[in-house]
N, C-alpha and C positions, 0 to 999 in steps of 0.2 A: 677685969673681965672685957673682951671686946665685942661689942654687940653687933658691929659691922656685918652685912650679909657677904658670903662669898662671890655673889653677882656683882657687887661694887667693884672687884679688882678689873671688871671687864669693861666700866664705864669711865668716861673723863669728867670728873667733878659732877657726877649724877647723871650723864647724859650718855646716850647711845651714839656711836660714833661709829662703831662697824662690827658686825657679828662675828662671835668668837667661831673658830673653825670645826671645834669638836659639837657634835651634835647635843649631848649632855651640857656642856657649857653656853650654848645657845638658849636650849630651854631653859637652863636656870635663868639666864638674862630677861627672858621674853617673860618668865613667870614674875620675876621682880619688879618688872616696870608694869605689868598689866595691874598689880597690887597698888601702885601708883597713880595710875590714871582713871582706873574704874574699880569702883567698889561693887561687892558682891550684892545683889539686888538692885543697883542703881541702872537706871537707862538714861541714856543721850542721846541727842541726834548726831548725825555725821559731823556737823561743823562744831559743835559741842565736845566730842571725841578726837577730832584732830587738832582741835585749840589746845587740850589736856596734853595731848601725844607732842605737841609742838614745844611744851616745856620740858620734855626730856630729849627730845631728836632734832635732828636739823632736816631731816625729812621725815616727817610725820604720816604722810601718806603711806609710804613704804612701810614706816613700823606698823601702822595701822593695818595694813595687809597682813604682815607677818603674823601679828597677834590673832587675826582672824584665822588665818590658815594654820596655826598652832593650836588652834580650839580653844583660846582664851577668851576671844570674845565672840560673840555671835552677833548677828547683823539681820533685819529684815531683808529680803530679796531685791528690794529697790534700793538699798542702801541708806534707808532714811533713820533708823533709830539702831543701836548698838547698846548690848549689853553683857555683862560675864557670865562667861558657860559654865565657870567651874571655881570654886576655892582654890587657893594654894596654900602652902606654908609661909609664904610671903606675905599674907594677909594678918600675921600676926605680929610684924615687925613694926620698929619705928618707923615712921615715913606712910605707911600703908594708910590707905583710905578707909574710914569707918564705913561699916555697912549703914545705908540709910534707915530712919526709923520707919520711915512709912514707903514700903515696896509697894509699886503700883505695877500693873500690866496694861500697857498702850494699846 
């Protein structure tokens, strides 16, 4: 049995290289990557979230913007704090970040 997520076929060794053309494929990949950079209930500063995204993308600022525009990451108006807006089916996959034990509200 293969546990590989279908989104992996659009990544190059787990890295976001370019966006798939089809909207459904793009959403699939963004949800997959969101589960790997920010856990549900976790809050990070802009530099922390950009650092995590840099582990899966050569253009972390662009991918961060794409994740926000897709409604996967939320951010304060001043851009100082980021969080996951919603859970996805990818949150239970191997490699997804676990939900933190202590959820806090900054």
